[in-house]
Structures are given as C-alpha cells and as structure tokens.
C-alpha positions as CSV (number, residue, x, y, z in Angstrom):
1,M,54.3,-69.7,-30.8
2,L,51.3,-68.3,-32.8
3,K,49.0,-71.2,-31.9
4,D,50.0,-71.1,-28.2
5,N,49.6,-67.3,-28.1
6,L,46.1,-67.5,-29.7
7,V,44.9,-70.0,-27.1
8,Q,46.5,-68.1,-24.2
9,L,45.1,-64.7,-25.3
10,R,41.6,-66.1,-26.1
11,K,41.3,-67.8,-22.7
12,Y,42.8,-64.8,-20.9
13,N,40.1,-62.6,-22.6
14,K,37.4,-65.2,-21.6
15,M,36.4,-65.8,-25.2
16,T,35.3,-68.9,-26.9
17,Q,36.5,-69.9,-30.4
18,E,33.1,-68.9,-31.6
19,D,33.4,-65.4,-30.0
20,L,36.8,-64.8,-31.6
21,A,35.6,-66.1,-35.0
22,D,32.7,-63.7,-34.9
23,K,35.0,-60.7,-34.1
24,I,37.3,-61.3,-37.0
25,G,34.8,-62.7,-39.6
26,V,35.9,-66.3,-39.9
27,T,34.4,-69.7,-38.8
28,R,35.0,-71.3,-35.5
29,Q,36.7,-74.1,-37.4
30,A,39.2,-71.7,-38.8
31,V,40.1,-70.5,-35.3
32,A,40.3,-74.2,-34.1
33,K,42.8,-75.0,-37.0
34,W,44.9,-71.9,-36.1
35,E,45.0,-73.0,-32.5
36,S,46.0,-76.6,-33.3
37,G,48.7,-75.4,-35.7
38,E,47.0,-77.1,-38.6
39,S,46.9,-73.8,-40.5
40,S,47.8,-70.1,-39.9
41,P,45.8,-66.9,-40.4
42,D,46.7,-64.7,-43.3
43,L,48.3,-61.3,-42.6
44,E,45.0,-59.4,-42.5
45,K,43.4,-61.9,-40.1
46,S,46.6,-61.8,-38.0
47,R,46.4,-58.0,-37.8
48,L,42.8,-58.3,-36.7
49,L,43.6,-60.9,-34.1
50,A,46.4,-58.6,-32.7
51,E,43.9,-55.7,-32.6
52,V,41.2,-57.7,-30.8
53,F,43.7,-58.8,-28.1
54,G,45.5,-55.4,-27.9
55,V,48.9,-56.9,-28.6
56,S,51.5,-56.2,-31.3
57,L,51.5,-58.4,-34.4
58,D,55.1,-59.3,-33.7
59,D,54.2,-60.5,-30.2
60,L,51.2,-62.4,-31.5
61,V,53.3,-64.3,-33.9
62,N,56.8,-64.5,-32.2
63,Y,56.3,-64.2,-28.4
64,T,57.4,-67.3,-26.4
65,S,56.6,-67.6,-22.8
66,E,59.8,-69.6,-22.2
67,E,61.9,-66.5,-23.0
68,N,59.7,-64.4,-20.7
69,M,59.7,-66.1,-17.4
70,G,56.7,-68.3,-18.3
71,L,54.4,-65.3,-18.7
72,G,51.9,-65.0,-21.6
73,V,51.8,-62.2,-24.1
74,G,51.4,-58.8,-22.5
75,P,49.5,-55.8,-23.7
76,K,50.8,-53.8,-26.7
77,G,53.6,-51.4,-25.6
78,K,54.2,-53.2,-22.3
79,H,57.4,-55.2,-21.9
80,L,59.0,-57.6,-19.5
81,F,62.8,-57.4,-20.1
82,G,63.8,-60.0,-17.5
83,I,65.5,-59.9,-14.1
84,V,68.7,-57.8,-13.5
85,K,71.0,-58.1,-10.6
86,V,72.0,-55.0,-8.5
87,G,75.8,-54.7,-8.2
88,D,77.7,-53.7,-5.0
89,K,77.4,-50.0,-5.8
90,G,73.7,-50.1,-6.8
91,Q,74.4,-50.4,-10.5
92,I,72.2,-52.4,-12.9
93,V,72.6,-53.4,-16.5
94,I,69.6,-52.5,-18.6
95,P,68.9,-55.4,-21.0
96,A,69.9,-54.8,-24.6
97,R,66.3,-55.2,-25.9
98,A,65.1,-52.4,-23.5
99,R,68.0,-50.2,-24.6
100,K,67.1,-50.7,-28.2
101,I,63.3,-50.1,-27.8
102,F,63.8,-47.0,-25.7
103,D,66.9,-45.8,-27.6
104,I,69.1,-45.7,-24.6
105,N,72.8,-45.3,-25.5
106,P,76.1,-45.0,-23.5
107,G,76.4,-41.6,-22.0
108,D,72.6,-40.9,-21.9
109,N,71.3,-39.4,-18.7
110,L,68.4,-41.2,-17.0
111,V,66.0,-40.2,-14.3
112,V,65.2,-42.8,-11.6
113,L,61.7,-42.2,-10.2
114,G,60.2,-44.0,-7.2
115,D,57.0,-44.7,-5.4
116,E,57.3,-46.6,-2.2
117,G,54.0,-48.4,-2.9
118,T,54.7,-49.5,-6.5
119,G,58.4,-49.4,-7.1
120,I,60.8,-47.5,-9.3
121,A,60.8,-46.4,-12.9
122,I,63.6,-45.2,-15.2
123,M,63.2,-42.8,-18.1
124,K,65.5,-40.7,-20.3
125,S,66.1,-37.3,-18.7
126,D,65.1,-35.3,-21.8
127,S,61.6,-36.9,-21.8
128,F,61.3,-36.3,-18.0
129,L,62.3,-32.7,-18.4
130,D,59.9,-32.2,-21.3
131,I,57.0,-33.5,-19.2
132,A,58.1,-31.5,-16.1
133,D,58.2,-28.3,-18.3
134,K,54.7,-28.9,-19.6
135,I,53.4,-29.5,-16.1
136,R,55.1,-26.3,-15.0
137,K,53.5,-24.3,-17.8
138,G,50.1,-25.8,-17.0
139,L,49.6,-27.7,-20.3
C-alpha cells in the first residue's frame, strides 16, 4: 500500500527519487527503501510526503487501487466512492463511506444539481441554501 502509493504518486508528479528526497530532506536511498518496502518513513516524513503530493496521510498509507476501480490515490478531499446502479424509479444508494464523510443520514434533504456538459452533483440542502443565500446577499 504505502510503497505502491509512493511509486504511483512520485511518477504521476513526474519526480525522480532524488527530487522527492530533496523535497523532504532525506537521501535518495531512503526513498528507494520506502518504495521497495524495505523500510517505512517515520510519521513526520510521512506527513511531509502527503503534503508534497497533496493527499491525505490516511490515503498515502492505506489507499489501495484494487478497492478503487484500479485508480491511484486522488487529491486530498477528492473521493471515488464506486459505481451505483439506478433503480427503476431513478433511486440510487449512496455508498456508506460517502454518507459517513458527508454526514448524510436517513431523512436528510439533498439537492441534485446538473450540468449537461459535466454531469450531476448531490449536496445537502442546508449547505446549498446557505450558499444560495450568500450569493443572493452579494457576499
């Protein structure tokens, strides 16, 4: 997990092991050992790695592409929750992880927004109404 994520993120960011080592203050050999799984960075170096790559520390350490449709670690705050099937009446089941992260509970009201060019978005109605109110007031 960690070692695979380090390799994927470093390559995605077009960095060499030397580039990454310079950014976090270690040797290229240390980065090579982390990527091979021979050793692991301490907590402070892990935090710096997550910061350099713009991902959460949790995703840096625990993210597995197998559980995420083969995709690599995404940017911090961006999530892929999986694929849902639309039922006969247009209903979908929001994945448990998404409900937990966004604090969506039974009985909550949601707003469905759409853009024909990019797709749909769902957000809690309270948040949407707060934003709409600020726009209306010109803030």
